[in-house]
C-alpha positions in Angstrom: -19.3 33.5 35.6 -20.7 30.0 35.8 -21.8 27.6 33.1 -25.4 28.5 34.0 -25.0 32.1 33.0 -27.9 33.2 30.8 -27.1 32.4 27.2 -29.4 35.3 26.1 -27.3 37.8 28.1 -24.1 36.6 26.5 -25.5 37.1 23.0 -26.1 40.8 23.2 -24.1 42.9 20.7 -21.0 44.7 21.8 -21.0 47.6 19.3 -18.6 50.4 20.0 -16.7 48.3 22.5 -15.6 45.9 19.8 -14.4 48.8 17.6 -12.5 50.3 20.5 -10.9 47.0 21.3 -9.6 46.6 17.7 -8.1 50.0 17.7 -6.3 49.3 21.0 -5.2 45.9 19.8 -3.6 47.3 16.7 -1.8 50.0 18.7 -0.5 47.4 21.2 0.8 44.9 18.7 1.3 46.8 15.5 -1.2 44.6 13.8 -2.1 46.9 11.0 0.0 45.1 8.3 0.4 41.8 10.2 -1.8 39.0 11.5 -4.6 39.6 14.0 -3.6 39.9 17.7 -4.7 36.4 18.7 -3.3 33.2 17.3 -5.3 30.0 18.2 -3.3 26.8 17.9 -5.4 23.9 16.7 -4.5 20.2 15.9 -4.1 19.0 12.3 -6.5 16.1 12.8 -10.1 16.9 11.9 -11.3 16.3 15.4 -12.5 18.1 18.5 -9.5 20.5 19.1 -9.6 21.6 15.5 -13.3 22.3 15.6 -13.0 24.0 19.1 -10.4 26.6 17.9 -12.1 27.2 14.6 -15.5 27.9 16.0 -14.2 30.2 18.8 -12.1 32.2 16.3 -15.0 32.5 13.9 -17.3 33.8 16.6 -14.8 36.3 17.9 -14.2 37.6 14.4 -17.9 38.1 13.8 -18.0 40.2 17.0 -14.7 42.0 16.5 -13.3 41.5 13.0 -9.7 40.5 12.5 -9.3 39.5 16.2 -8.1 35.9 15.8 -6.6 33.4 13.4 -6.0 29.7 13.6 -2.8 27.8 13.0 -1.4 24.3 13.4 2.1 25.7 13.8 2.7 27.6 17.1 6.0 28.9 15.7 4.0 31.2 13.5 2.7 33.1 16.5 5.5 35.5 17.5 3.6 38.2 19.3 0.2 39.1 20.7 -1.8 36.3 22.4 -1.2 32.7 21.6 -4.1 30.4 22.7 -3.4 26.6 22.8 -6.5 24.5 22.2 -4.6 21.5 23.6 -2.8 21.3 26.9 -0.4 18.8 25.4 0.5 21.2 22.6 1.1 23.9 25.1 3.6 21.8 27.0 5.4 20.8 23.9 5.8 24.4 22.9 6.1 26.2 26.2 10.0 26.4 26.1 9.8 28.0 22.6 7.0 30.5 22.9 8.1 34.1 22.2 8.5 36.2 25.3 6.4 38.9 23.5 3.4 36.6 23.6 0.7 36.4 26.3 -0.2 32.8 26.7 -3.4 30.8 27.2 -4.0 27.1 27.3 -6.9 24.8 27.8 -6.8 22.1 30.4 -9.7 19.8 29.4 -9.2 16.7 31.5 -6.8 14.5 33.4 -6.0 13.3 36.9 -3.1 11.3 38.3 -5.3 8.2 38.7 -5.6 8.0 34.9 -2.1 6.5 34.8 1.6 7.3 35.1 1.8 9.2 31.8 -1.1 11.4 32.7 0.4 12.0 36.2 3.7 13.1 34.7 1.8 15.4 32.3 -0.1 17.0 35.2 3.2 17.6 37.1 4.8 19.2 34.0 1.7 21.3 33.4 1.7 22.6 37.0 5.4 23.3 36.7 4.9 25.4 33.6 2.0 27.4 35.1 4.1 30.5 35.8 4.6 30.8 32.0 0.8 30.9 31.4 -1.3 34.0 31.7 -4.7 32.1 31.7 -5.9 28.5 31.8 -9.4 27.7 30.4 -11.1 24.7 31.9 -14.2 23.3 30.2 -15.7 21.9 33.4 -16.0 23.0 37.0 -14.7 19.7 38.4 -11.4 20.2 36.3 -11.1 23.8 37.6 -11.6 22.5 41.2 -8.9 19.9 40.7 -6.4 22.4 39.5 -7.0 24.6 42.5 -6.5 21.7 44.8 -3.2 21.0 43.1 -2.0 24.5 43.7 -3.0 26.4 40.6 -3.7 30.1 41.3 -7.5 30.5 41.1 -7.2 33.9 39.4 -5.5 32.3 36.4 -8.4 29.8 35.8 -11.6 30.3 33.9 -14.5 27.8 33.3 -15.7 28.1 29.7 -17.6 25.2 28.2 -16.8 23.4 25.0 -19.4 24.7 22.6 -22.2 23.3 20.5 -23.8 24.3 17.2 -27.3 24.5 18.7 -28.6 25.7 15.3 -27.3 22.6 13.6 -28.0 20.0 16.3 -31.8 20.4 16.5 -34.7 18.1 17.4 -35.8 15.9 14.5 -39.2 15.9 13.0 -41.0 12.6 12.9 -40.2 12.4 9.2 -36.6 13.1 9.7 -36.4 10.6 12.5 -37.9 7.9 10.3 -35.6 8.7 7.4 -32.5 8.6 9.6 -33.5 5.2 11.1 -34.1 3.8 7.6 -30.7 5.1 6.5 -28.9 3.1 9.2 -31.0 0.0 8.8 -32.7 0.3 12.2 -35.5 -2.4 12.5 -39.0 -1.2 13.3 -39.5 -0.9 17.0 -35.8 -0.9 17.9 -34.4 1.3 20.7 -31.4 3.1 19.2 -28.5 3.8 21.6 -25.8 6.1 20.5 -22.0 6.3 21.1 -20.2 8.9 18.9 -16.6 9.0 20.0 -13.1 7.7 19.5 -12.5 5.0 22.2 -9.8 2.8 20.7 -6.0 3.5 20.9 -4.5 5.0 17.8 -6.2 5.9 14.5 -6.5 2.4 13.0 -9.1 -0.2 13.8 -9.0 0.5 17.5 -9.0 -3.0 18.8 -7.1 -2.0 21.9 -9.6 -0.1 24.1 -8.9 3.4 25.4 -10.3 2.5 28.8 -10.5 6.1 29.9 -13.4 6.5 27.5 -15.2 3.5 29.0 -15.8 1.3 25.9 -15.9 -1.8 28.1 -18.6 -0.2 30.4 -20.6 0.8 27.3 -20.6 -2.7 25.8 -21.6 -4.2 29.2 -24.4 -1.7 29.7 -26.0 -2.2 26.3 -25.6 -6.0 26.7 -27.7 -5.8 29.9 -30.2 -3.5 28.3 -30.5 -5.9 25.3 -31.6 -8.8 27.6 -35.2 -7.6 27.4 -35.2 -4.6 25.1 -34.8 -4.5 21.3 -31.5 -2.5 21.4 -29.8 -1.3 18.2 -26.5 0.6 18.6 -25.4 3.4 16.3 -21.7 4.3 16.5 -19.6 6.9 14.7 -16.0 7.9 14.8 -12.7 6.2 14.2 -11.0 3.4 16.1 -14.2 1.6 17.2 -13.0 -1.9 16.7 -13.1 -2.9 20.4 -16.8 -1.8 20.7 -17.8 -3.5 17.4 -16.2 -6.8 18.5 -18.0 -6.6 21.8 -21.4 -5.9 20.2 -20.9 -8.8 17.8 -19.9 -11.2 20.5 -23.1 -10.4 22.3 -25.3 -10.5 19.3 -26.3 -6.8 19.4 -27.1 -5.3 16.0 -25.3 -2.1 15.2 -24.4 0.3 12.5 -21.0 2.1 12.2 -21.1 5.3 10.2 -18.2 7.6 9.4 -19.8 11.0 9.4 -18.6 13.0 6.4 -18.9 16.4 8.1 -20.7 18.2 10.9 -24.0 18.2 9.1 -23.8 14.5 8.5 -23.1 14.0 12.2 -26.1 16.0 13.1 -28.3 13.7 11.0 -27.0 10.7 13.1 -28.6 12.1 16.2 -32.0 12.0 14.6 -32.0 8.2 14.7 -31.3 8.0 18.5 -33.6 7.2 21.4 -30.8 7.5 24.0 -27.1 8.5 24.3 -24.8 6.7 26.8 -21.6 8.3 28.2 -19.7 5.6 30.2 -16.4 7.5 30.3 -14.0 7.5 33.3 -12.7 11.0 32.3 -13.8 13.6 29.9 -13.3 17.3 29.0 -16.8 17.5 27.5 -17.6 15.4 25.6 -19.0 17.3 22.6 -21.6 14.5 22.2 -23.1 15.5 25.5 -24.0 18.9 24.2 -25.0 17.7 20.8 -27.3 15.1 22.2 -29.0 17.5 24.6 -29.4 20.1 21.8 -30.9 17.4 19.6 -33.5 16.2 22.1 -31.7 12.9 22.7 -31.9 11.9 26.4 -28.4 11.4 28.0 -27.3 9.1 30.8 -23.7 10.0 31.7 -21.1 9.2 34.3 -20.1 12.2 36.4 -17.3 13.3 34.1 -16.4 16.5 32.2 -19.2 18.9 31.7 -22.0 16.5 32.5 -22.4 17.7 36.2 -22.4 21.3 35.0 -25.1 20.8 32.3 -27.2 18.0 33.6 -29.6 18.4 36.5 -30.1 14.8 37.5 -33.6 13.6 36.7 -34.5 17.0 35.1 -32.3 17.4 32.0 -30.7 14.0 31.9 -29.3 11.4 34.3 -26.0 11.2 36.2 -24.3 8.1 37.6 -21.0 7.4 39.3 -18.0 6.2 37.2 -18.0 2.4 36.7 -21.5 2.0 38.2 -22.9 0.0 35.3 -25.9 -1.1 37.4 -26.9 2.6 37.7 -26.1 3.3 34.1 -28.5 0.6 33.0 -31.2 1.5 35.6 -31.2 5.2 34.6 -31.3 4.3 30.9 -34.4 2.3 31.6 -35.9 5.2 33.5 -35.4 7.7 30.7 -36.7 5.2 28.0 -39.9 4.7 30.1 -40.5 8.4 30.8 -44.1 9.5 30.0 -44.8 11.5 26.8 -41.5 10.3 25.4 -39.6 12.3 28.0 -40.5 15.6 26.4 -40.1 17.6 29.6 -36.6 16.3 30.0 -35.7 16.9 26.4 -36.9 20.5 26.6 -35.0 21.1 29.8 -31.9 19.7 28.3 -32.0 21.9 25.2 -32.5 24.9 27.4 -29.6 24.0 29.7 -27.2 23.5 26.8 -27.8 27.1 25.7 -24.8 28.3 27.8 -22.6 26.1 25.5 -23.8 27.7 22.2 -20.7 28.5 20.3 -21.8 32.2 20.1 -21.8 32.3 23.9 -18.5 30.4 24.2 -16.7 32.5 21.5 -17.9 35.8 23.1 -16.7 34.6 26.6 -13.3 33.8 25.1 -13.1 37.2 23.5 -14.3 39.2 26.5 -13.0 37.2 29.5 -9.7 35.9 28.2 -8.3 37.7 25.1 -9.4 41.3 25.6 -7.9 41.6 29.1 -4.6 40.2 27.9 -4.4 42.5 25.0 -5.5 45.4 27.2 -2.8 44.6 29.7 -0.2 44.5 27.0 -1.4 47.9 25.7 -1.1 49.4 29.2 2.4 48.0 29.5 
């Protein structure tokens, strides 16, 4: 199943199948008085991996109650299926996972060119593949890399990172005006968004995390600001490098720490454009959130962008480190007739396959159910 599978088809109820699944799960793992059969390992930090696991487990439990639970401690999962939301957590715990567990790990991003530490991580991940039952990739290009590196294709699945499409919605004119006033956007300004963590560590972030392309972002908005009234809105921790770059180039900006997911959704209402200048990504989540919110996206060909964006139809794609193209395509989208409404509508339709209800159902039906079924047969 590809990322372009109909979202509507994936949202159909499962009815008796879900009930039958629960009965078989309990029989296979003795779950009656214990935890649900699937333990999803999330990170402690209130960031992407935590949201990822929580949303997937919530959706699965709405379809088939008491299927999954989340934990930050893999040692608590001693039987059933253990799903690691982070490939790094999986490697840390691979030697210690109970032999009674069926194992799943994501592999969101990474290639040897990203540096010696990432290259070692990939080698170790490939060496540990025999211990994994399934690997979930968020993007086709990541799946293709793993196959090229020798991973068995039958172990791999492509399931996107999800999006709350009912939370990240197009802004009304009044909501847009309110958001822009909230962040001090001058009248007539073009607001460019960057909602990520792109500095090393969890402090000020003065040392750039170059894989996220903060240097390319600053240079792109600097060029746009030569003849356009650019205002930058940033969120997230460790943004010191970007803020310093914007200040050095005299580009006005606002940095807002979103209190929660609803507050983050409000931030998108102020935007005219979202730029993704990364050199490597698993998603990013902001890609889907922007597309769902009717915010045009220009992205490098990383992560899920090539799966979700049809160049020139639902967004714009450029090669990594091609800042000239990043700037040119940004200008194209900003100058689109009728405010780019056709592109915005196409983007929101395209991101339907990443609705969390679709993603959670796919995890349940394509990953967890077969593993529990196989354990039951054994």
